[in-house]
C-alpha positions as CSV (number, residue, x, y, z in Angstrom):
1,X,0.0,0.0,0.0
2,X,1.3,3.4,-0.9
3,X,2.5,5.8,1.8
4,X,0.3,8.8,2.2
5,X,2.0,11.4,4.5
6,X,0.6,14.4,2.7
7,X,-1.2,16.6,5.3
8,X,-3.6,17.9,2.6
9,X,-4.6,14.3,1.8
10,X,-5.3,13.6,5.5
11,X,-7.4,16.7,5.9
12,X,-9.3,15.9,2.7
13,X,-9.8,12.3,3.8
14,X,-11.3,13.3,7.1
15,X,-13.6,15.8,5.3
16,X,-14.7,13.3,2.6
17,X,-15.7,10.9,5.4
18,X,-17.6,13.6,7.3
19,X,-15.3,13.4,10.3
20,X,-14.4,16.4,12.4
21,X,-10.8,17.5,11.9
22,X,-9.4,17.5,15.4
23,X,-5.6,17.7,16.1
24,X,-5.7,14.3,17.7
25,X,-7.4,12.6,14.8
26,X,-5.0,14.2,12.4
27,X,-2.1,13.0,14.5
28,X,-3.4,9.4,14.6
29,X,-4.0,9.4,10.8
30,X,-0.5,10.8,10.3
31,X,0.9,7.8,12.2
32,X,-1.0,5.3,10.1
33,X,0.0,7.1,6.9
34,X,3.8,6.7,7.7
35,X,3.6,2.9,7.3
36,X,3.4,0.8,4.2
37,X,2.2,-2.1,6.3
38,X,-0.4,-2.9,9.0
39,X,0.6,-1.8,12.5
40,X,-0.6,-2.8,16.0
41,X,-2.2,-0.3,18.2
42,X,0.9,-0.4,20.4
43,X,2.9,1.4,17.7
44,X,0.2,4.2,17.5
45,X,0.3,4.5,21.3
46,X,4.1,4.7,21.4
47,X,4.2,7.4,18.7
48,X,1.5,9.6,20.1
49,X,3.0,12.5,22.1
50,X,0.2,12.7,24.6
51,X,-3.1,10.9,24.6
52,X,-6.1,9.7,26.5
53,X,-6.6,5.9,25.9
54,X,-10.4,6.3,25.7
55,X,-10.0,9.1,23.0
56,X,-7.7,6.8,21.1
57,X,-10.1,3.9,21.1
58,X,-13.0,6.1,20.1
59,X,-10.9,7.5,17.2
60,X,-9.9,4.0,16.1
61,X,-13.6,3.0,16.2
62,X,-14.7,6.0,14.1
63,X,-11.8,5.4,11.6
64,X,-13.0,1.8,11.3
65,X,-16.6,2.6,10.9
66,X,-16.0,5.4,8.3
67,X,-13.7,3.2,6.2
68,X,-10.4,5.1,6.9
69,X,-8.6,2.1,8.4
70,X,-9.3,-1.6,8.5
71,X,-8.6,-4.2,11.1
72,X,-6.5,-7.3,10.4
73,X,-6.8,-10.2,12.9
74,X,-4.5,-13.1,12.3
75,X,-5.1,-16.1,14.5
76,X,-3.1,-16.0,17.7
77,X,-1.9,-12.4,17.0
78,X,-2.8,-8.9,18.2
79,X,-5.0,-7.0,15.9
80,X,-3.3,-4.8,13.4
81,X,-4.6,-1.8,11.4
82,X,-3.9,-0.3,8.0
83,X,-5.2,2.6,6.0
84,X,-8.0,1.7,3.6
85,X,-8.3,2.3,-0.1
86,X,-10.5,5.2,-1.1
87,X,-13.4,2.9,-2.0
88,X,-14.1,1.9,1.6
89,X,-16.9,3.7,3.4
90,X,-19.4,3.5,6.2
91,X,-21.3,0.7,4.4
92,X,-18.5,-1.6,3.6
93,X,-14.8,-2.1,3.3
94,X,-14.0,-3.0,-0.3
95,X,-10.6,-4.5,-0.3
96,X,-9.0,-6.5,-3.1
97,X,-5.9,-7.6,-1.2
98,X,-4.5,-10.5,0.8
99,X,-3.2,-10.0,4.3
100,X,0.3,-11.4,4.3
101,X,2.4,-12.0,7.5
102,X,6.1,-12.5,7.1
103,X,7.4,-15.3,9.2
104,X,10.8,-13.8,9.6
105,X,10.2,-10.0,10.3
106,X,6.6,-10.5,11.6
107,X,5.4,-7.6,9.5
108,X,1.8,-7.8,8.2
109,X,1.2,-6.4,4.7
110,X,-1.9,-5.7,2.6
111,X,-0.8,-7.1,-0.8
112,X,-2.9,-5.9,-3.7
113,X,-4.0,-8.6,-6.3
114,X,-5.5,-8.1,-9.7
115,X,-8.4,-10.6,-9.3
116,X,-9.9,-11.7,-6.0
117,X,-11.2,-15.2,-6.1
118,X,-15.0,-15.6,-6.2
119,X,-16.4,-18.1,-3.8
120,X,-20.0,-19.3,-4.0
121,X,-21.5,-21.4,-1.2
122,X,-24.8,-23.1,-1.9
123,X,-27.6,-21.5,0.1
124,X,-25.2,-18.8,1.6
125,X,-24.6,-15.2,0.6
126,X,-20.9,-14.3,0.9
127,X,-20.7,-10.6,1.7
128,X,-17.0,-10.4,2.6
129,X,-14.0,-12.6,2.0
130,X,-10.7,-12.3,3.6
131,X,-7.6,-14.2,2.6
132,X,-4.5,-14.5,4.8
133,X,-1.1,-15.9,3.9
134,X,2.2,-16.4,5.6
135,X,5.7,-16.8,4.3
136,X,8.6,-14.5,3.6
137,X,8.1,-10.9,2.4
138,X,10.0,-9.4,-0.5
139,X,12.5,-7.9,1.9
140,X,13.2,-11.1,3.8
141,X,13.1,-13.4,0.7
142,X,16.5,-12.3,-0.5
């Protein structure tokens, strides 16, 4: 996923999602935008200069609900978060990527793919599909 540290982008993103632009929300969004990979909440907490834990959790909840970030939960791991693509909104997250965890460096990436597999299950309506993979990332696979 592409880095997006541009402050204008962040302000426009908050406006486009009808979210009030508070200094704290901008700071949290700036932290997420510095990473090309998913990060745990502990990194956000460590990088915040000063914060109230309840305000942080509320901000994360709003960002999730409005389609600014998405949550990645890999079995046996803490949750990680990454910035969404522009297509995500309040109704749904529209991701066409695989969540990949490197076994060596432990980093979790959102890896874009050209075509997401279609799965049909008789008598079921699939509304969301998530694919997770593990192995060596391009940096560790040298």
